N, C-alpha and C positions, 0 to 999 in steps of 0.2 A: 490828142486831137490836133488836127493840122488843116490848113485851108485846102480847099479843092478836093475834099475826101471823096465826094461822089464821082468826080472826074477820074480819080485814081482807081476807084473800085471798078469803074466801067472799062478803064484802060487795061487793068490787069485781069479782067474777066476771061479773055481767051487763053491766058498764060497759066492761071491757078484755077484749080477747080474748087469753087466754094458756092455757097447759097447766095445768090445775088440780091433776092429780096431781104434776107436778113442782114446782109452787109449794108444795104442802102438804108434800112430802118435804123441800123446802129449809128450810120452817119447823121441821121436826122435828129438823134438824140443829143448830139453835141452841136449846139447852135449858139448864136450870139447871147441868148438869154440864159442858157444852161452852162456855158463854158465857165464863166466866173465861179459859180458854186463848185463846179467839178474841179477846176484848177485849185481852189482853196482846199477842198476835201483831199485832193491827191498831195498837195504840199504838206497838209497836216499829217497824213498817213506817212509820207516819206520822212518827215522830221521825227516822227515817233519811232520809226525803224532805225534811223540814224542816231537817235538820241541827241538831236540838236535843238537848240533853243528856237522857239517860234517867233518870227518877227511880227510886229504889228502890221497887219495887212490892210491896205486900202485898195479897194477894187477900182483901179483906173489904169489906163494904158501907160501913163506917165510913171506911176508907182512901179509897175511891172518892169518897164524899161530900166528904171534906176536901180532896181533890186535884183535883176535877173542873175547876176554873179552869185548872190547869196542864196537864192531860192532854186537855181537850176537842178542841182543834184537831188535835193529832197523832192522837188516837183516831179522829176522824171522817175525816180524810184517809186514814188506813190503811184504814178501813172502805170509803171510796170506791174506793181502788185495788183492793182484793180484790173488791168488787162488780162493778167494771168487768171485771177479767180473768176472773173466774168466769162472769159473764153472757155475755161474748163467747165464751169457750170452750164453754159449755153450749149456746149458740145454734148455734155451728158444728157441735158433735158431733151434736146433735139433727137439724139440717138434713142433715148428711152421712148419717146413718144412715137418715133418712126417705127421702131420695133414692135410696139404695142399695136400700131395701126395695121401693120402688115399681119401680125398674128390674128387680130380680129377679122381682117379681110379673108385670110386663109381658112379661119374657122367658119365664117359665114359662107364661104364658097363650098366647103366641104358639106355643110349642113343642107345646102340647097340642091345637092346632087340627087 
């Protein structure tokens, strides 16, 4: 997650082809209330994959700033893992439901002829 996500989505809209409503919805999932648990979960996941010891975490800006050097790599590895899993799952789900809706529409169209 990064600040100004919605602005970046809108700025890159003409450059990249993506589903804007889904992209904006995903931006809304990461907000000041959900970011601390998301960061913690990503940090735990990254630490698990790296086999590193988990630091005692205090959810505060000061703790984060003081410990960024120790948590940076596990945090971003965890972020990468979740991004990969969620994006592949979302792609599959949207593609599956899109194909199903097109198939249903074609079937209905053929039936009404």
